[in-house]
C-alpha positions as CSV (number, residue, x, y, z in Angstrom):
1,X,17.4,44.7,84.4
2,X,20.9,45.0,83.1
3,X,21.7,48.7,83.2
4,X,24.3,48.3,80.4
5,X,21.7,47.1,77.9
6,X,20.9,49.6,75.2
7,X,17.1,49.7,75.3
8,X,14.8,49.8,72.3
9,X,13.2,53.2,71.8
10,X,10.7,52.0,69.1
11,X,10.1,49.4,66.4
12,X,8.9,51.4,63.4
13,X,6.9,50.4,60.4
14,X,7.9,51.7,57.0
15,X,6.4,55.1,56.1
16,X,4.4,55.3,52.9
17,X,6.7,54.9,49.9
18,X,7.4,57.6,47.3
19,X,9.3,57.6,44.1
20,X,12.8,59.1,43.7
21,X,13.0,59.6,39.9
22,X,11.4,56.6,38.3
23,X,13.9,54.0,39.5
24,X,13.7,54.1,43.3
25,X,10.6,53.4,45.4
26,X,11.6,54.4,48.9
27,X,10.3,54.5,52.4
28,X,12.0,57.5,54.1
29,X,12.4,56.5,57.7
30,X,14.1,59.7,58.6
31,X,14.2,62.7,58.7
32,X,10.7,63.0,57.2
33,X,9.0,59.7,58.1
34,X,10.0,59.8,61.8
35,X,11.8,62.5,63.8
36,X,14.7,60.4,65.1
37,X,17.9,61.4,66.7
38,X,20.3,59.7,64.3
39,X,23.2,62.2,63.7
40,X,25.6,61.8,61.9
41,X,23.1,59.8,59.7
42,X,20.8,62.5,58.3
43,X,18.6,60.4,56.0
44,X,17.6,56.8,55.5
45,X,15.8,55.9,52.3
46,X,14.8,52.2,52.1
47,X,13.8,50.7,48.8
48,X,12.0,47.6,50.1
49,X,12.1,44.6,47.8
50,X,10.0,45.1,44.7
51,X,9.9,43.6,41.2
52,X,10.7,45.9,38.3
53,X,9.4,44.9,34.9
54,X,11.9,44.5,32.0
55,X,12.5,47.8,30.1
56,X,15.0,48.9,27.5
57,X,15.3,52.4,28.8
58,X,16.8,52.2,32.3
59,X,14.9,53.8,35.2
60,X,16.7,56.1,37.6
61,X,17.4,59.6,38.8
62,X,18.8,62.2,36.5
63,X,21.7,64.6,37.1
64,X,21.5,66.4,40.5
65,X,23.9,68.1,42.9
66,X,25.0,67.4,46.5
67,X,27.1,69.4,49.0
68,X,28.0,69.0,52.6
69,X,27.6,65.2,53.2
70,X,28.2,61.7,51.9
71,X,25.7,59.4,50.1
72,X,26.1,55.7,50.9
73,X,24.2,53.2,48.7
74,X,24.0,49.6,49.7
75,X,22.6,47.0,47.2
76,X,20.7,43.9,48.3
77,X,18.9,43.0,45.0
78,X,19.3,44.5,41.6
79,X,22.0,46.6,40.1
80,X,22.6,50.4,40.0
81,X,25.0,52.3,37.7
82,X,26.4,55.6,38.8
83,X,28.3,58.6,37.2
84,X,29.5,61.8,38.8
85,X,31.1,65.0,37.7
86,X,34.5,64.1,39.3
87,X,34.8,61.4,36.7
88,X,33.8,58.4,38.9
89,X,31.5,55.7,37.6
90,X,30.6,52.2,38.5
91,X,27.9,49.6,39.0
92,X,26.9,48.1,42.3
93,X,25.5,44.6,42.5
94,X,24.0,42.7,45.5
95,X,26.4,43.1,48.4
96,X,28.3,46.0,47.0
97,X,28.4,49.6,48.4
98,X,28.9,52.9,46.7
99,X,30.3,55.5,49.2
100,X,30.3,59.0,47.6
101,X,31.7,62.0,49.5
102,X,30.0,65.0,47.9
103,X,31.7,67.4,50.4
104,X,32.4,70.7,48.5
105,X,30.1,69.7,45.7
106,X,29.4,67.2,43.0
107,X,26.8,66.3,40.3
108,X,25.8,62.7,40.0
109,X,23.1,60.4,38.5
110,X,22.0,56.9,39.4
111,X,20.0,54.5,37.4
112,X,19.3,50.8,36.9
113,X,22.2,49.0,35.3
114,X,21.5,48.2,31.6
115,X,21.3,44.4,31.7
116,X,19.3,44.4,34.9
117,X,16.9,46.9,33.3
118,X,16.4,44.7,30.2
119,X,15.7,41.6,32.3
120,X,13.8,43.2,35.2
121,X,13.6,41.5,38.6
122,X,13.8,42.0,42.3
123,X,15.3,45.3,43.5
124,X,16.2,46.3,47.1
125,X,18.5,49.1,48.2
126,X,19.3,51.4,51.1
127,X,20.6,55.0,50.7
128,X,22.0,56.9,53.6
129,X,23.1,60.5,53.9
130,X,26.0,60.8,56.3
131,X,26.5,64.4,57.5
132,X,30.0,65.8,57.5
133,X,31.3,68.1,60.3
134,X,31.7,71.8,59.4
135,X,35.5,71.5,59.1
136,X,35.1,68.8,56.3
137,X,32.1,70.0,54.4
138,X,34.1,71.8,51.8
139,X,36.8,69.2,51.4
140,X,37.4,67.6,48.0
141,X,34.8,65.1,46.7
142,X,35.8,61.4,46.7
143,X,34.4,58.1,45.8
144,X,34.8,54.7,47.4
145,X,33.6,51.7,45.3
146,X,33.4,48.8,47.8
147,X,32.7,45.4,46.3
148,X,31.2,42.5,48.2
149,X,34.6,40.7,48.0
150,X,36.4,43.6,49.6
151,X,34.2,44.0,52.6
152,X,35.8,42.8,55.9
153,X,33.9,39.9,57.3
154,X,33.8,38.7,60.9
155,X,32.6,35.1,61.4
156,X,30.3,34.8,64.5
157,X,30.9,31.8,66.8
158,X,28.7,28.7,66.8
159,X,27.9,29.1,63.1
160,X,25.6,32.0,64.1
161,X,26.3,34.0,60.9
162,X,28.6,36.7,59.6
163,X,29.1,40.4,60.2
164,X,30.2,42.4,57.1
165,X,32.0,45.4,58.6
166,X,31.4,48.2,56.1
167,X,32.7,51.0,58.3
168,X,34.0,51.2,61.9
169,X,35.2,48.0,63.5
170,X,33.7,44.9,65.1
171,X,35.8,43.0,67.7
172,X,39.0,43.9,65.9
173,X,37.7,43.4,62.4
174,X,38.2,46.8,60.8
175,X,35.7,48.2,58.3
176,X,36.6,48.8,54.6
177,X,35.3,52.3,54.2
178,X,37.1,55.4,55.5
179,X,34.9,57.9,57.4
180,X,35.2,61.4,58.7
181,X,33.6,60.8,62.1
182,X,33.2,57.7,64.3
183,X,30.5,55.5,62.7
184,X,29.7,51.8,62.6
185,X,28.0,50.4,59.5
186,X,27.5,46.6,59.3
187,X,25.5,44.1,57.4
188,X,24.6,41.4,59.9
189,X,23.8,38.0,58.3
190,X,22.2,36.0,61.1
191,X,21.1,32.4,60.8
192,X,17.9,31.2,62.5
193,X,18.8,30.7,66.2
194,X,22.1,32.5,65.8
195,X,23.1,35.2,68.2
196,X,25.2,38.3,68.0
197,X,26.2,41.0,70.6
198,X,27.1,44.6,69.9
199,X,28.6,47.3,72.1
200,X,28.2,51.0,71.2
201,X,28.9,54.0,73.4
202,X,25.7,55.2,75.2
203,X,25.7,58.5,73.3
204,X,26.0,56.9,69.8
205,X,22.8,57.2,67.8
206,X,21.8,53.6,66.9
207,X,19.3,51.9,64.6
208,X,18.8,48.5,63.0
209,X,17.1,48.3,59.6
210,X,15.7,44.8,59.1
211,X,16.4,43.9,55.5
212,X,15.2,40.3,55.6
213,X,13.8,37.8,58.1
214,X,13.0,38.5,61.7
215,X,15.1,39.1,64.8
216,X,14.6,39.5,68.6
217,X,16.5,42.2,70.4
218,X,17.6,42.0,74.1
219,X,15.4,39.0,74.6
220,X,12.2,41.1,74.3
221,X,11.3,43.1,71.2
222,X,11.1,41.5,67.8
223,X,11.2,43.1,64.4
224,X,10.7,41.8,60.9
225,X,11.7,42.7,57.4
226,X,11.1,46.4,56.4
227,X,10.9,47.5,60.1
228,X,13.4,49.8,61.8
229,X,14.5,49.4,65.4
230,X,15.6,52.7,67.0
231,X,17.5,52.6,70.3
232,X,17.7,54.9,73.3
233,X,20.9,56.9,74.1
234,X,21.6,54.9,77.2
235,X,23.4,51.6,77.9
236,X,25.9,50.0,75.5
237,X,25.1,46.4,74.8
238,X,22.6,45.0,72.3
239,X,21.8,41.3,72.0
240,X,20.3,40.1,68.7
241,X,18.8,36.6,68.0
242,X,17.7,35.4,64.5
243,X,14.1,34.2,64.7
244,X,14.6,33.4,61.0
245,X,17.6,33.6,58.6
246,X,18.0,37.4,58.7
247,X,19.9,40.4,57.2
248,X,20.1,43.5,59.4
249,X,21.7,46.8,58.5
250,X,23.4,48.0,61.7
251,X,23.9,51.8,62.1
252,X,25.6,53.5,65.0
253,X,27.5,56.8,65.1
254,X,28.8,59.6,67.3
255,X,26.5,62.6,66.9
256,X,27.8,65.8,65.3
257,X,26.8,68.6,67.7
258,X,26.5,71.3,65.1
259,X,23.5,73.2,63.6
260,X,22.1,71.7,60.4
261,X,20.5,73.7,57.6
262,X,19.1,71.5,54.8
263,X,17.8,72.7,51.4
264,X,17.1,69.9,49.0
265,X,20.4,68.2,48.2
266,X,22.5,70.6,50.3
267,X,23.3,70.0,53.9
268,X,25.2,72.8,55.6
269,X,25.5,74.6,59.0
270,X,24.2,78.1,58.1
271,X,21.6,79.6,55.8
272,X,24.2,81.7,54.0
273,X,26.1,78.5,53.2
274,X,23.0,77.2,51.5
275,X,22.8,80.4,49.5
276,X,26.4,80.0,48.5
277,X,25.8,76.4,47.4
278,X,22.9,77.4,45.2
279,X,25.0,80.2,43.7
280,X,28.0,77.9,43.1
281,X,25.7,75.3,41.5
282,X,24.1,77.9,39.2
283,X,27.6,79.1,38.2
284,X,28.6,75.6,37.2
285,X,31.2,75.2,40.0
286,X,30.0,71.6,40.7
287,X,31.4,70.5,37.3
288,X,29.6,69.1,34.3
289,X,27.8,65.8,33.8
290,X,25.8,64.8,30.8
291,X,22.2,63.8,31.3
């Protein structure tokens, strides 16, 4: 066996879904669905592909706060509108990404874009929570709107497919998003029979979310749409083959070796920092956003 191969730890089925607001039907793969080592990624909510009926009043999630981390929303089907208390707003369509750094604190709301809501249709999204190191938790909030056209793309040889490098870098193709710690986030579009190779440091926490199709990893395990492949923290190389035309969200990152205290939408290092976050929120220090 090649000792440099990053072995699969598990191929995981989607946990039972739950609603976030009335607009997002998500499978929480971690931290609640499965106890996985995935720092700096704290949470993965996967809205598997579903059909929403047409509606005049857009579905979504009302105003809520965040502090201490980043939310990364990746659209595959449907359209989501966003507003936050720092004055940022926008709509993401299939292939777009909304990368919001809550950091010291922000209010935001997310809901189905008006025209999509009126027509209804297929809806599929991923939301990640990316933890911030202690030194950056109280930095100024920021917002990166990344359109499909802006994402750096790496063409694989032999017409195997394309890697969209959202963050990090792949064989010299640098990702579009700026990050606080070393992370790799890619959308792998792999044609049937196409192959791709990845190399991540042994200690990077790594997982593949299968968005569409079916793939085989390291010539052994296969996984299909809506499953998550979690890797062991050993070896560096991953070989992927498309058993069908497939889309895979690739996540790998250097763990942040710091304590975590979570309370709802706050992700800090100490209990007293959570108390401070609640106090600041109650005092209106996260700004104002209309419902």
